[in-house]
All heavy atoms as an XYZ file, in Angstrom:
587
protein
N       1.195     24.328     25.964
C       1.879     23.069     26.228
C       2.806     22.762     25.053
O       2.418     22.823     23.903
C       0.846     21.951     26.405
C       1.458     20.584     26.437
S       0.379     19.185     26.852
C      -0.966     19.333     25.722
N       4.036     22.422     25.363
C       5.016     22.042     24.349
C       4.783     20.606     23.914
O       4.438     19.752     24.729
C       6.433     22.156     24.898
O       6.731     23.482     25.203
N       4.964     20.343     22.647
C       4.882     18.984     22.114
C       5.985     18.803     21.088
O       6.568     19.766     20.606
C       3.520     18.694     21.450
O       3.337     19.586     20.348
C       2.376     18.855     22.420
N       6.265     17.563     20.767
C       7.181     17.216     19.684
C       6.386     16.354     18.725
O       5.723     15.398     19.142
C       8.412     16.460     20.206
C       9.233     17.363     21.129
C       9.261     15.948     19.037
C      10.385     16.659     21.812
N       6.415     16.667     17.444
C       5.641     15.940     16.436
C       6.584     15.225     15.481
O       7.507     15.838     14.944
C       4.753     16.917     15.676
C       3.856     16.275     14.646
C       2.998     17.363     13.992
N       2.230     16.866     12.911
C       0.979     16.438     12.991
N       0.368     16.468     14.158
N       0.341     15.997     11.941
N       6.350     13.908     15.297
C       7.114     13.106     14.340
C       6.163     12.613     13.261
O       5.083     12.115     13.580
C       7.766     11.906     15.015
C       8.679     12.304     16.155
O       8.396     12.019     17.295
N       9.779     12.966     15.855
N       6.563     12.746     12.000
C       5.735     12.287     10.893
C       6.385     11.082     10.227
O       7.592     11.041     10.043
C       5.520     13.421      9.890
C       4.764     14.572     10.523
C       4.250     15.573      9.517
O       4.118     15.234      8.320
O       3.970     16.708      9.931
N       5.549     10.088      9.898
C       5.987      8.843      9.272
C       5.069      8.535      8.092
O       4.016      9.152      7.951
C       5.915      7.691     10.285
C       6.734      7.926     11.517
C       6.175      8.526     12.638
C       8.069      7.565     11.561
C       6.923      8.754     13.783
C       8.830      7.782     12.697
C       8.257      8.381     13.807
N       5.434      7.554      7.283
C       4.593      7.150      6.150
C       3.226      6.652      6.631
O       2.219      6.820      5.953
C       5.292      6.062      5.334
N       3.168      6.047      7.816
C       1.928      5.486      8.350
C       1.074      6.487      9.115
O      -0.071      6.247      9.429
C       2.209      4.267      9.233
C       3.255      4.476     10.281
C       4.574      4.105     10.200
C       3.098      5.102     11.552
N       5.239      4.462     11.349
C       4.355      5.079     12.199
C       2.023      5.684     12.222
C       4.557      5.605     13.465
C       2.222      6.212     13.488
C       3.473      6.166     14.091
N       1.629      7.643      9.490
C       0.865      8.633     10.253
C       1.781      9.505     11.091
O       2.934      9.735     10.720
N       1.290      9.971     12.252
C       2.069     10.881     13.083
C       2.054     10.459     14.562
O       1.146      9.773     15.013
C       1.511     12.316     13.016
O       0.160     12.312     13.484
C       1.564     12.872     11.613
N       3.084     10.894     15.269
C       3.138     10.785     16.724
C       3.344     12.198     17.256
O       4.263     12.900     16.829
C       4.299      9.906     17.214
C       4.178      8.479     16.692
C       4.335      9.904     18.753
C       5.344      7.582     17.090
N       2.475     12.611     18.152
C       2.619     13.898     18.820
C       2.891     13.608     20.299
O       2.027     13.118     21.018
C       1.350     14.728     18.664
C       1.455     16.091     19.260
C       0.191     16.913     19.069
O      -0.803     16.381     18.554
O       0.205     18.085     19.446
N       4.122     13.871     20.740
C       4.525     13.596     22.113
C       4.003     14.690     23.020
O       4.283     15.863     22.823
C       6.047     13.485     22.203
C       6.550     12.318     21.422
C       7.059     12.327     20.151
C       6.530     10.959     21.834
N       7.373     11.053     19.761
C       7.057     10.190     20.772
C       6.129     10.306     22.999
C       7.200      8.813     20.847
C       6.263      8.934     23.075
C       6.794      8.196     22.001
N       3.209     14.296     24.019
C       2.586     15.248     24.936
C       3.346     15.357     26.256
O       3.320     16.402     26.900
C       1.135     14.830     25.208
C       0.283     14.609     23.954
C      -1.068     14.046     24.332
C       0.143     15.894     23.170
N       3.989     14.266     26.678
C       4.773     14.269     27.914
C       5.971     13.355     27.733
O       5.840     12.249     27.218
C       3.925     13.790     29.091
N       7.140     13.827     28.153
C       8.360     13.011     28.085
C       9.510     13.775     28.732
O       9.411     14.985     28.963
C       8.724     12.676     26.636
O       9.215     13.815     25.961
N      10.579     13.051     28.986
C      11.778     13.702     29.492
C      12.342     14.702     28.498
O      12.858     15.749     28.870
N      12.235     14.375     27.212
C      12.766     15.276     26.166
C      12.013     16.607     26.131
O      12.602     17.657     25.929
C      12.690     14.586     24.802
C      13.352     15.361     23.693
C      13.372     14.628     22.364
O      13.019     13.436     22.313
O      13.731     15.266     21.367
N      10.691     16.555     26.351
C       9.898     17.783     26.391
C      10.177     18.542     27.685
O      10.147     19.764     27.724
C       8.392     17.461     26.257
C       8.106     16.924     24.858
C       7.532     18.695     26.540
C       6.700     16.406     24.670
N      10.462     17.784     28.755
C      10.798     18.409     30.023
C       9.654     18.459     31.024
O       9.760     19.112     32.050
N       8.543     17.754     30.724
C       7.415     17.777     31.652
C       7.170     16.425     32.325
O       6.134     16.217     32.946
C       6.148     18.267     30.957
C       5.746     17.403     29.781
O       6.437     16.465     29.419
N       4.621     17.739     29.165
N       8.104     15.479     32.187
C       7.979     14.169     32.828
C       9.368     13.554     32.979
O      10.260     13.832     32.180
C       7.082     13.248     32.003
N       9.527     12.716     33.996
C      10.807     12.051     34.201
C      10.844     10.695     33.524
O      11.621     10.464     32.608
N       9.978      9.783     33.937
C       9.966      8.411     33.432
C       8.770      8.110     32.534
O       8.690      7.052     31.944
C       9.963      7.423     34.605
C      11.193      7.527     35.489
C      12.457      7.105     34.763
O      12.406      6.157     33.952
O      13.502      7.735     35.000
N       7.813      9.025     32.442
C       6.569      8.803     31.702
C       6.655      9.386     30.304
O       7.189     10.483     30.110
C       5.402      9.461     32.443
C       4.035      9.421     31.769
C       3.491      7.983     31.784
C       3.074     10.363     32.470
N       6.137      8.661     29.316
C       5.983      9.191     27.961
C       4.516      9.027     27.568
O       3.946      7.954     27.735
C       6.852      8.426     26.960
O       8.215      8.616     27.232
N       3.910     10.094     27.066
C       2.527     10.067     26.602
C       2.508     10.658     25.205
O       3.074     11.732     24.974
C       1.587     10.876     27.520
C       0.167     10.884     26.965
C       1.609     10.324     28.940
N       1.864      9.946     24.275
C       1.810     10.423     22.895
C       0.430     10.200     22.306
O      -0.287      9.276     22.681
C       2.842      9.696     22.038
N       0.058     11.055     21.369
C      -1.161     10.871     20.578
C      -0.703     10.438     19.192
O       0.073     11.122     18.539
C      -1.947     12.172     20.499
C      -3.188     12.048     19.660
C      -4.059     13.306     19.617
N      -3.358     14.546     19.863
C      -3.643     15.394     20.874
N      -4.583     15.113     21.734
N      -2.956     16.511     21.011
N      -1.167      9.249     18.776
C      -0.794      8.721     17.458
C      -1.991      8.800     16.523
O      -3.114      8.493     16.916
C      -0.363      7.263     17.570
C       0.892      7.059     18.366
S       1.321      5.309     18.549
C       1.690      4.871     16.861
N      -1.731      9.196     15.309
C      -2.744      9.156     14.252
C      -2.215      8.204     13.193
O      -1.156      8.448     12.615
C      -2.974     10.555     13.650
O      -3.354     11.447     14.700
C      -4.049     10.505     12.579
N      -2.928      7.099     12.996
C      -2.501      6.074     12.052
C      -3.452      6.101     10.860
O      -4.668      6.011     11.035
C      -2.504      4.674     12.705
C      -1.599      4.688     13.942
C      -2.063      3.614     11.712
C      -1.700      3.438     14.784
N      -2.910      6.225      9.667
C      -3.734      6.264      8.453
C      -4.474      4.937      8.283
O      -3.950      3.874      8.628
C      -2.846      6.535      7.242
N      -5.697      5.004      7.768
C      -6.501      3.797      7.534
C      -5.721      2.812      6.674
O      -5.140      3.180      5.657
C      -7.813      4.169      6.856
N      -5.650      1.558      7.117
C      -4.963      0.514      6.377
C      -3.456      0.497      6.561
O      -2.778     -0.370      6.019
N      -2.916      1.447      7.308
C      -1.468      1.523      7.498
C      -1.006      0.553      8.580
O      -1.793      0.093      9.392
C      -1.058      2.944      7.868
N       0.282      0.257      8.573
C       0.871     -0.629      9.579
C       2.173     -0.024     10.079
O       2.893      0.638      9.339
C       1.138     -2.004      8.977
N       2.460     -0.267     11.346
C       3.709      0.170     11.958
C       4.611     -1.049     12.055
O       4.174     -2.127     12.452
C       3.442      0.762     13.354
C       2.529      1.982     13.234
C       4.747      1.126     14.048
C       2.036      2.510     14.556
N       5.886     -0.887     11.686
C       6.829     -2.002     11.749
C       6.921     -2.562     13.162
O       6.810     -1.830     14.146
C       8.226     -1.545     11.308
C       8.278     -1.197      9.828
O       7.415     -1.673      9.072
O       9.193     -0.445      9.446
N       7.150     -3.859     13.255
C       7.357     -4.506     14.550
C       8.548     -3.857     15.243
O       9.543     -3.506     14.610
C       7.595     -5.997     14.356
N       8.417     -3.648     16.541
C       9.492     -3.024     17.305
C       9.427     -3.485     18.756
O       8.458     -4.077     19.185
C       9.406     -1.496     17.225
C       8.108     -0.948     17.752
N       6.946     -0.961     17.015
C       7.798     -0.399     18.937
C       5.977     -0.427     17.723
N       6.459     -0.080     18.914
N      10.483     -3.214     19.511
C      10.601     -3.627     20.910
C      10.907     -2.407     21.770
O      11.728     -1.575     21.393
C      11.733     -4.667     21.074
C      11.962     -4.990     22.531
C      11.435     -5.916     20.276
N      10.229     -2.311     22.898
C      10.551     -1.300     23.908
C      11.263     -2.043     25.033
O      10.628     -2.697     25.844
C       9.280     -0.640     24.446
C       8.507      0.099     23.406
N       8.870      1.347     22.964
C       7.394     -0.231     22.715
C       8.014      1.755     22.041
N       7.106      0.807     21.863
N      12.575     -1.948     25.080
C      13.365     -2.705     26.048
C      13.196     -2.188     27.476
O      13.408     -2.922     28.425
C      14.835     -2.664     25.664
N      12.791     -0.936     27.624
C      12.734     -0.349     28.956
C      11.374      0.256     29.303
O      11.279      1.107     30.178
C      13.809      0.729     29.096
C      13.592      1.867     28.104
O      12.810      1.746     27.173
N      14.279      2.961     28.310
N      10.306     -0.155     28.596
C       9.006      0.450     28.850
C       7.877     -0.495     28.457
O       8.057     -1.383     27.634
C       8.874      1.747     28.061
N       6.729     -0.273     29.066
C       5.511     -0.956     28.656
C       4.724      0.000     27.768
O       4.954      1.206     27.787
C       4.676     -1.322     29.884
C       5.375     -2.333     30.779
C       4.596     -2.580     32.040
O       4.535     -1.664     32.869
O       4.048     -3.688     32.164
N       3.779     -0.541     27.008
C       2.996      0.291     26.096
C       1.527     -0.011     26.276
O       1.133     -1.166     26.403
C       3.421      0.002     24.653
C       2.725      0.862     23.635
C       3.309      0.651     22.247
O       4.485      1.009     22.036
O       2.593      0.107     21.400
N       0.729      1.021     26.304
C      -0.723      0.889     26.398
C      -1.334      1.665     25.244
O      -0.857      2.754     24.908
C      -1.215      1.456     27.732
O      -2.609      1.368     27.810
N      -2.364      1.109     24.641
C      -3.011      1.756     23.504
C      -4.476      1.974     23.841
O      -5.182      1.039     24.222
C      -2.881      0.898     22.232
C      -1.409      0.712     21.887
C      -3.652      1.528     21.073
C      -1.159     -0.287     20.787
N      -4.933      3.203     23.725
C      -6.333      3.561     23.934
C      -6.863      4.055     22.598
O      -6.349      5.035     22.049
C      -6.454      4.654     24.998
C      -7.876      5.050     25.278
C      -8.658      4.291     26.142
C      -8.437      6.164     24.692
C      -9.960      4.640     26.415
C      -9.744      6.527     24.951
C     -10.498      5.766     25.813
O     -11.799      6.118     26.070
N      -7.848      3.377     22.052
C      -8.371      3.702     20.726
C      -9.499      4.722     20.865
O     -10.482      4.479     21.557
C      -8.875      2.431     20.009
C      -9.426      2.778     18.636
C      -7.769      1.410     19.907
N      -9.337      5.871     20.209
C     -10.347      6.918     20.264
C     -11.391      6.712     19.167
O     -12.579      6.864     19.391
C      -9.694      8.315     20.131
C     -10.739      9.406     20.070
C      -8.737      8.550     21.291
N     -10.931      6.338     17.963
C     -11.868      6.143     16.847
C     -11.289      5.106     15.913
O     -10.099      5.131     15.607
C     -12.077      7.476     16.116
C     -13.078      7.366     14.971
C     -13.353      8.702     14.304
N     -12.117      9.321     13.840
C     -11.848     10.614     13.954
N     -12.688     11.429     14.519
N     -10.717     11.098     13.480
N     -12.112      4.176     15.466
C     -11.674      3.148     14.529
C     -11.320      1.858     15.230
O     -11.715      1.623     16.363
N     -10.570      1.029     14.556
C     -10.152     -0.271     15.077
C      -8.648     -0.390     14.888
O      -8.124     -0.065     13.828
C     -10.855     -1.425     14.331
C     -12.367     -1.360     14.560
C     -10.303     -2.781     14.773
C     -13.145     -2.339     13.698
N      -7.961     -0.860     15.920
C      -6.518     -1.094     15.839
C      -6.270     -2.557     16.148
O      -6.812     -3.097     17.107
C      -5.744     -0.206     16.846
C      -4.280     -0.587     16.872
C      -5.906      1.258     16.494
N      -5.498     -3.219     15.318
C      -5.108     -4.606     15.552
C      -3.664     -4.611     16.029
O      -2.775     -4.161     15.333
C      -5.247     -5.419     14.273
C      -4.951     -6.885     14.459
C      -5.181     -7.672     13.185
O      -6.346     -8.026     12.913
O      -4.201     -7.897     12.458
N      -3.455     -5.091     17.259
C      -2.117     -5.126     17.856
C      -1.610     -6.551     17.862
O      -2.349     -7.469     18.199
C      -2.166     -4.611     19.290
S      -2.800     -2.948     19.419
N      -0.362     -6.720     17.522
C       0.264     -8.044     17.564
C       1.432     -7.989     18.532
O       2.294     -7.134     18.416
C       0.754     -8.445     16.182
C      -0.378     -8.585     15.206
C       0.112     -9.042     13.854
N      -1.025     -9.091     12.955
C      -0.975     -8.784     11.682
N       0.174     -8.445     11.141
N      -2.047     -8.849     10.944
N       1.441     -8.925     19.474
C       2.531     -8.999     20.442
C       2.781    -10.445     20.802
O       1.843    -11.190     21.089
C       2.182     -8.203     21.690
N       4.027    -10.860     20.756
C       4.407    -12.219     21.134
C       3.576    -13.278     20.422
O       3.161    -14.266     21.021
C       4.310    -12.403     22.650
C       5.258    -11.478     23.390
O       6.346    -11.197     22.841
O       4.922    -11.042     24.494
N       3.294    -13.068     19.142
C       2.584    -14.051     18.343
C       1.077    -14.016     18.452
O       0.373    -14.714     17.749
N       0.533    -13.193     19.335
C      -0.918    -13.096     19.497
C      -1.455    -11.846     18.832
O      -0.719    -10.957     18.452
N      -2.765    -11.782     18.671
C      -3.422    -10.625     18.052
C      -4.547    -10.163     18.955
O      -5.289    -10.968     19.492
C      -3.990    -10.987     16.665
O      -2.908    -11.403     15.836
C      -4.683     -9.804     16.030
N      -4.682     -8.850     19.105
C      -5.746     -8.254     19.897
C      -6.359     -7.140     19.064
O      -5.663     -6.255     18.606
C      -5.175     -7.701     21.207
C      -6.241     -7.133     22.126
O      -7.408     -7.542     21.998
O      -5.898     -6.292     22.961
N      -7.666     -7.205     18.853
C      -8.346     -6.150     18.104
C      -9.014     -5.218     19.101
O      -9.764     -5.645     19.962
C      -9.376     -6.720     17.149
C      -8.731     -7.475     15.988
C      -9.764     -8.028     15.050
N     -10.520     -7.006     14.386
C     -10.201     -6.446     13.219
N      -9.111     -6.820     12.603
N     -10.964     -5.530     12.675
N      -8.724     -3.942     18.986
C      -9.298     -2.931     19.869
C     -10.220     -2.037     19.065
O      -9.898     -1.644     17.952
C      -8.186     -2.065     20.477
C      -7.279     -2.878     21.366
O      -7.747     -3.502     22.297
N      -6.010     -2.879     21.067
N     -11.356     -1.712     19.622
C     -12.258     -0.793     18.949
C     -12.891      0.151     19.959
O     -12.944     -0.133     21.148
C     -13.345     -1.544     18.185
O     -14.244     -2.134     19.091
N     -13.397      1.262     19.474
C     -13.989      2.250     20.360
C     -15.283      1.725     20.979
O     -15.705      2.218     21.996
C     -14.274      3.555     19.618
O     -15.093      3.263     18.489
C     -13.005      4.206     19.166
N     -15.899      0.749     20.369
C     -17.186      0.273     20.894
C     -17.052     -0.329     22.277
O     -17.999     -0.357     23.030
C     -17.816     -0.730     19.935
O     -16.967     -1.857     19.805
N     -15.846     -0.797     22.630
C     -15.667     -1.375     23.951
C     -14.623     -0.623     24.781
O     -14.287     -1.055     25.865
C     -15.291     -2.877     23.857
C     -14.025     -3.066     23.023
C     -16.433     -3.699     23.304
C     -13.498     -4.479     23.020
N     -14.134      0.497     24.267
C     -13.108      1.286     24.967
C     -11.991      0.424     25.515
O     -11.590      0.543     26.655
C     -13.743      2.102     26.098
C     -14.411      3.343     25.574
O     -14.053      3.858     24.536
N     -15.407      3.802     26.280
N     -11.486     -0.461     24.694
C     -10.469     -1.409     25.164
C      -9.085     -0.789     25.176
O      -8.781      0.139     24.479
C     -10.495     -2.661     24.299
O     -10.234     -2.313     22.968
N      -8.252     -1.339     26.009
C      -6.862     -0.935     26.147
C      -5.996     -2.172     26.018
O      -6.384     -3.249     26.442
C      -6.664     -0.280     27.515
O      -5.308     -0.046     27.747
N      -4.819     -2.039     25.400
C      -3.932     -3.181     25.210
C      -2.539     -2.803     25.674
O      -2.068     -1.722     25.349
C      -3.894     -3.573     23.732
C      -2.801     -4.518     23.400
N      -2.908     -5.856     23.615
C      -1.579     -4.321     22.866
C      -1.795     -6.441     23.233
N      -0.980     -5.520     22.772
N      -1.913     -3.646     26.407
C      -0.513     -3.412     26.754
C       0.270     -4.681     26.508
O      -0.258     -5.780     26.604
C      -0.364     -2.957     28.209
O      -0.782     -3.980     29.072
N       1.520     -4.508     26.157
C       2.350     -5.665     25.868
C       3.726     -5.485     26.449
O       4.105     -4.420     26.826
C       2.446     -5.904     24.373
O       2.935     -4.766     23.717
């Protein structure tokens, strides 16, 4: 399976499905690894929704002024 890997100061994104890879038209699927204590800059997806599935650890998501804490203990998903 082809993937595209992007590295950032906060961690990595490994794209598993996307138009750029050539295995999807409108869908993008990525595996993100975020370093403990790291933060990703606020950003906007003008043409897509985002869902986060936490495999290990806790992720705090902020969207539209609210905060949602996700942890593996409840297998929670967040979309904004």
